[in-house]
N, C-alpha and C positions, 0 to 999 in steps of 0.2 A: 530259657535264657538268663544268661549269668548275671549277678549284681551289677557289674561294670556295664554289660550292654544295656540293660532295662534303665539303669540309671542316665546313659546317656541319651538312651530313646527320649526318656521323659524329660530331659535336657533339651535336645533338638525341637521336642514338640510344643514346649514353652516357648523356647526362641521363636519358633513359626509362629505359635499365638501370638507373640507379641509383635512380632512382624506384620502379621495380619490386623492387630488393632491398628498399629501406627499407620498401615495404610490407609484402614478404614477412617483415623482418624484424619489422615490427609486429606482423603476421597471427601468425607463430609466437608473439612474446611473449604475446599476449594467448591462443593456445591454451595454451601453456604455463601461465599462469596459471588457466585454466581448469582444467586437468588437475589442477594444485596444489592447487586449491579442492577439488577434489572429494576428495583424498587425506584421509584420517583422521590428519593430520601433527600435528595440534594437542592433544597428549597432555592438557592442563587441559580440554579440554571434553568432559568426562565427560556422560554420558545424562542427569545431573540439571542439568547446565549447559545443555545443550542444551531439555530442555523448560522450564526458567526462562526462557530467550530468547525462546523463541517464545511463551510465555504472554503479551507485551506490548512486547517491544522489537523484533522483528523482524517486517517484512510476511511475510503467508502465502507459503509456499513457498520463503523465501529461508534458505538456509542460515547459519550463524554464518560460516562459512570465506568465502562469497561476500560476506557484509556486510563483513567484515573488509578483502576485497579493494578492494571499493567505496571504503570510508573510507579506506584506504592511496591508491588512486589520485587521490583528490578530494583530499587533502593536497599528494600532488607536482604535482597541477594548479595548484594555488594558489601554492605556492613557488616552481615551475619548476625544481625543484634534479632533474636526471636521475638515477633510481636510488633515489630517497628512498622510494618506495612498494615496493619489494623489502626494503628496510632495513627501515623500519616494520612490515611484514606479517612480516619475519623475528623481530623481536623481539617480537611480540605472539605469532606462535605458539611462541615459548618461555616465553611466560607471564611475560615482564616488566612489562607493563602491565595497567592495569584502566581501562577506558573508563567516563566518567560516562556515566549513563543518557541524556541527550539528545545525546548522540555518537552511541550505539548507534541511536536512533530517527531523529535528523533531519540528521547531518552529511551533506552532499552530495545531500542530496533540496531537492525545490522546497519541501515541505509543511514547518513546522515550523522552530525556531531550535536552534541547537546548543547552546546555554548555557541554564541554567535558575536560575542563582542570583543573585537581586536584592536591593538594597536601597533603599527611598525617603527620602525626607526629606520632613516636611511642616510647613510653614511655618503662622503663627498669623492665616491669613484665610480666609474661605467658599470664594472662589475656588481657591486652593491644598489646601484640603481636599478640593475636590471632583474636581480635577485628581488629586490623589493617589489618590483612590478609583478614579477609572478608571483610571490608569495600575495601578494594582497589579490590577483586573479584565484589562485587555489582558495584562499579563504572566502572570495565571493562565490567561487563555485559552490563550496561547501555551506552555505548560507549566511556567511557573516557578514557583520556589518562594520568597517575599518578605518582606520585612522593613519595618518603617516605624519612624523616630525621630519621637515625638510628645511629646518633652521642651519643644518651643517654643510649644505651643498653651499658654492658659491656664487654670487652675484652673477648678473648679465652682464658679459664684455669683461668678466675677468680673466686672467691668462690663463690657458690650459697647456699642457705638453705641446710640443711640435709647434709653437708659435701660434696657437689657434686660441679663440676665445669662447669662454662658456657662453650658453644659451639663457642660463638662467635658471634658477629652481622654477618659477613658475611656468615656465615650457616643459620642466620634466614633468610638471604636474600634468600635462595633457595626456602623455603615457599612459597615467594610470586612471584618468578618466574614461578613455578609450576601452581600456582593460575592463573596468568594473561594468561598462556599457553592454560589452559582445560577451563576457560571461554570464551563461543562463544559472539562473537558481530553483529552477523548480516552479511549483505553484505557489509556495508559502510567501515570498517575497521576492523583489530585484534589489539587484546589490547597490551599496550607498558607500561612498568615501567622502572622508576630511582630511584634508590637508593641511597641517598648521604650520605658521611662519612666526618667528620674532617680530614684533613690531619695530625693533631697530635694525632688521635685515634692509640691505640695500634694494632689493626687489619691493620692498612693502607697498608702494606706490603702484606697480602693475599687479602685485595680488591682490590688491582692494578694488581692481576692476573687474575680478571674476564674478560672472553672475550678472553683468550688465550688459545691454542690449550691443548687441556686436560681437562680445568677447567670445573665443574659440571655446572658452570653459564656461558652460551653461549649467552642468548638473552635480559639479562640487559644492558641498557645504562647508566653508573653509572657515578656520578660528585662527585668530591673533594671541601670542603669547607676549605676555607683558610682565614685566618685571618692576619691583618697588622704586628702583630709582629713577628710571623711566618715568614712572606714575609723578613721583615728586617734581623732577625737573619740568614736567609738562604743565603741574599745577602752579610752579613757581613762576612760570612765564617764558619758557622755552620755546621762540615761534614757530620752528621747524615740528617739534613735538606736538605742539598745538595744532599744528596744520593738519598733522597725520590722525591726531585724535578726534578731530574734526570730520574727516573724512569717514573715520571707523562709525562714528555715531549718524553721519550720512548715511552711510550704506544700510547700516540697521534698521533705520526709518525706513530705507526703500524697499528692500529684499528680507530683513531681519534677521541676516548674518552679516559681517562674520561673529560666530561665537567669540568670547573673550575668557582666556584662560590667564588668571594671574598667577604666574609660575613660583613666585617667593611665598606667596601664601600657601601654594600647595606645597612645597618643599619643607616650609617651616613649621607645617602643621600636618606632616606626612606622618606614617605608621612609625612606631619607635625604631624598627627594625632597619627600614630605610634612610632613617636620618644617622642614626649610628654608624652605620657602613657607607655611609654618603653617596648612597645608591639615586643618582637623580631622575626627578618625574619632568620629562622635557614638554609634553603634551598630556591632552586628553585622548577622549574617544569621541566618537560620532554623537553622542548626547552628553559631555560634557562633565559627566557624573563619576568617571573613573579617574584615579588618579594613582598609579603605577608607573613604577622605572622602565625604561626599555635601555638596551644597549645593541653592541653588535653581536650577541649572543641570544638577547631576550625580543622578544614581540609581545607584550602585554597581552593576558589572557583573563577574562573574569566572567564568573559564574553568576548569573542576576535571578533574582525572583523576589517578589513584595509579601510582606505582610498587612495584611486588611486592618486598617486604625479605627475602620467601623466598630469592629467588635472588640475593641481593646478591652473594655470592662470584663468582656467574658476571657479572655486568653491571660490575661494581664498576671494570674497568679498559677498559671497552668506552666507546662513546660514547651507550648508550642512554638516560640523563638527558638529552642534551644533543638527541638525536634527539625524545625527548618534548616539550621545549620549544617546538622548532620546529612539533611537531605542534600544542601548544597554539595558537601564534601563528596556525597556518593557522586554525585553529576558530574564532580571535578574527576574524581576517580574514571569514570568510565570513559571522558573525554581522553584522559592520559593513555588508557588501555587500548582504547579504541585506534589511538597512532601508532602504538605500540605494535599493534597487530598488522598496519601499513608498513612499520620499518620491516617486520620480521617476515612480511609476504615475498615470496618468490614471484609475484606478480608485478610486472613492470609498471603497470599503473598505480599500483600501490605504493611501490618504494618513490615514485614520482610525486605522490601526493605528500608522503613523509618528509622529500626531501624540501619542499619549500611550506611546510609546518615545523619544520624543525626547532626555528626561534621559539614559536609558540608551545611548543611541545617543553623544551628546557624550561621556560617561565611557569608554565602550569606545575609541572613536576617539582619545581625548587621552590616555589612561592605557594603554590595552593592559594591564590587569593579568590575571598567570597566577597560579594555583593548583596548581602539582604538588606531590600529596601522596603518603601511603605507607599500604601497606597488609601483612597478613602478619607484624609485629612478634612476635608470639607463637608463630607458626609457624618463624620463623628461630629464636628461642631454642630452641624443643621441639627441632627439626631438629638441633642442636647441642648439644643436651642441659644447657643452661644456664638455672638458674631466672630467672625474671621480675626477682626483686630482688637479683642476686648483683651483685658489683662487675664481673663481666667484661660482664654485660648493661647496664649504666651506661656501661663503656666504650665498646663496641661501639653504644649508642646516639647517644653524640655523635660517635664516627666516622662512622655512615652519615650521620648529618642534616648535619653537616660538608661531607661529599661533595656529596651532592644539592645543597646550596645553593650551593656553589662551580660545581658545573658547571651549575646552571642559571643563574647569572650568567655564566658564559661563553659559554654559549648565546644569552642576550640581548644581550649584547656584540657577537657575531656576526651576529645578526639586525638589529644596529640598522645594523651596516656595508652589509648586505645590502640594507636595505629602508628604513632611517633613523628617526630617532627619533621619537617622538610629539610633540605638542605641550607636553603636561607636562616631558617628558625633554630638551629642548633643551638641548645641551650636557653631557648625563650620559653620553653613550657607552653607553646602553641603549635597547632597544626595549619593555621592560615594566615599570612602575613597580613592580611585585612578581612573585616567581617561586614562592613557596613557601606553600600552606596545607594543613593535613592533616585533611580532611572525613571524615565517616562513608564506610563502605564496606559497609555491612549486604549489601544485594545483590550488589553487585560482588565483595565478597570471595566471596560462593556460587557465582558464575559463575566465577571465576578457579579453579575445583575444591576449593571450599570450606577456602580459607585462612582464616585468622585477621583479624577485621576490625580496620581502621585501625591503630591504635598500642595496642589494648586488649588487656588478657588473654582468653582463652576463655573463656565461659559456660559450657561443661560440655563433658566428653570423648565426652558420646554424648546426642542429643537428636534428638526426631521432627520432620521438618520438611515442610509441606503443598505440594508442588509438583505445579502444573497439577491440582489437585484429588487428590493423590495423595499417603497419607501416606507419608515415606519416613525409614529410621532411617539418621541420619549418625552416624559413627564417627571420632574423632580419629584420622588416618591416621600421627601421629607413636606414639601411645600404641598402636596397633594393631601397628607394626613390632614395638615393644619387647615386646610380650605374646607376639608370635610367636618372637621370638630366645629367651625365658625360656620356652615352651610352655605359656604361659598363654592363649593366643587361642582360648578358649572360649566358647560361649553362656552358659555359668553366670557365668563373670567379667563378660561383658557385663551381664548381668541386675542381677550384684548391683550394678554401677556405676551403672544406671538407676535402681535402687532408692536408691543415696543421692546422687541429684540430678545424676549425671555425674561426682562426686567419686571419687578412687581412694586417699584417704588412709586408706580401712579395709582395703586390699590389704598384708596382711603379707608376700606374696612379693614386692612391690617393696623396694628400698631406700630409706632417707631421703632420698637424692638423687634418687631417680627420683620420689617424692613428690612433692618439692619442685618439680621440672619440670613435673610434669602438675598443678601446683595449679590451679583455677579462678578465676575474677574475684573472688567472694566469698570466697575463701580466702586471696588475696594481701595483705600490708598495705597499705591504701588510701595511707599516708603515702609508700609507695615509688613508688604513681605519679604520685602530685604532683611528688615529688623528680624523678623520670624526665623528666615534662614540663616541668618546670623547667630541667633539664638539655639538653633538646633545642629550647628556644625560643630559646636563644642563636644558631641557626642556621636559624631560621624567619621568613622577613619581615612575614608574616602571624601566624596562631593556629592552634589547635588545637581540633578538636572533642573537649572532654577529659570523661567522664563519671565518676562515682563511685558505687561499689557499696558502700552501707552496710546492715550487717543492722539490722532493726526495732529491735532491742534496745540498739543503740549511744546510749551517752550523748550528748545534746545538746553537751557542753561537749566533747567529742571531734569531732563534725561540725564546731563550730565552729571547732577547732583547725586541722583539714583546710583549711577554707576560708580562715582567715586566714593560715595557712602560705603558701598557694597564692598569694594576694595579696602577700604579702611577699617571693615568690621572683621577683614580676614576670610570672606567668600574666596571660594578658589575658582571658581567661574560662572559665567552668565552663558545660559543655552540662547533661545530666540527670544527676539524682540518684537512682540506681536503687535498689531496695530488694526484699525477698522480698514485701513488703505487696500483696494482689490488687488493692485497689482502684487502687493506683497502675499496676499493671500494666495494667489496662484503659486508663486515661488516657494511658500511653503508647504503644498503637495509633496515635497520631499521627503516627508517625515521618514524615518524607517523603522522598522518592526526588529529588526536584530537586534537592536541594544535597549529594546523594551524589558520591563520586568514584569 
């Protein structure tokens, strides 16, 4: 054998050995992952969480551990950052993250899209109206929760071509209601749609009748957009405006909505790039936390998920926030590439799908807007024995959301260096126009081991939940720990809590401070909730899903004061007005999972 042949034979063997070692390493890694996924290492995955996930989020036979591993691996595949999957899985296992429903259901799979929060822009011509209707239909078919801005449509009775008269914006909304109603969305959720109309539109009185008894529109949860000048005129005594505002307050008392979108607050405090380029935000989304512009080329899209504030002390000095922002950008990348596959397909159905998702695609590709939110706020306070409206809570609130925003922005700057800036952000040094939005987390909070929802106070210290058709009693774990310490963790005590609608204010065995800490939503001063929301809004580039809980006997002037204060303090929107009103509870079963984080 010549030296040349010998040398190359040895080299080949060496290469084969390296390849073999690498293959073995990869195989070992996959086996280790498989073993890890089998271990019950994820403490927050309670029996209730597993039942809940398997009733609509996971394919049959898939465990949550395996699904989380699939999600983590897919993110690493997109980002091409070695070790990202293990890090993300570790943070998920620690309970730091809550994933949005479409991420659980669709991320890394051939079917469905991993984003489900959209907003459409409807112009005043029949072609655009019909396109918008089809767009909303396609978004609903793909699992989306959608909203639409109808402020550009002419009012009922306005002249149209050929000497006709317009039937008005509200009549057109019936098309959208019917479309969403007939489009199937599979097992995860039914479609939801929210139309928005300016409060000074001539159809506003008709709009405010939506959802009332006998009205042709019953399934749409609608929102009004309100400007600063209108609000000031109303406060200053304009009688017509006061009558309309009174109707808004009346409807919110009866059915919980219309949502209120303060358009000037949203635009004056929008992401820097949108202000610099005069890109107007016309309306919000289905859950009122999204603050993104739309136009005749863009329907907004936002990627949502949340970080668990209960574990703030554990993750605040780690890169958990940055890792989640990287992950959300990977989710957005999959959304874009899935739509590009539809666009480039030879299949007619795929091409049609892209046709009606093109405006959403344009927005996603050119803006890459993210909405990292939070949940477990009240759980964190109770774990520290802090009252919701205490000064310590206010200070912590500011600290947390400042930390989240700074870390999120830093991650977006790193992503821009790695993958580049999108079209809208050229020269800004970021990959994402926005990074934060606080969405509702009703289901997500339950999945994550029953922590408190979003930024809200808890509704009850003990309640019954129907999980996979089995009624289960859920107890506040922090209260349970306190009662155990005090020797009060008895069935008699819990029965008394249930008898008092989940309240502990009757328990004389607790100190005043303990009763303050375990106050429920309806027992907390709602003005504190407004002030706290305004406090954190300084550190959120989009908005917050902010609900208000109002006692049925609360005077209208006090409710009005809450809303005017929210506007004056710069809040961008108000979501539901909750009440103990039975009729309103029935109406509010329309909550949508699509825009949850």
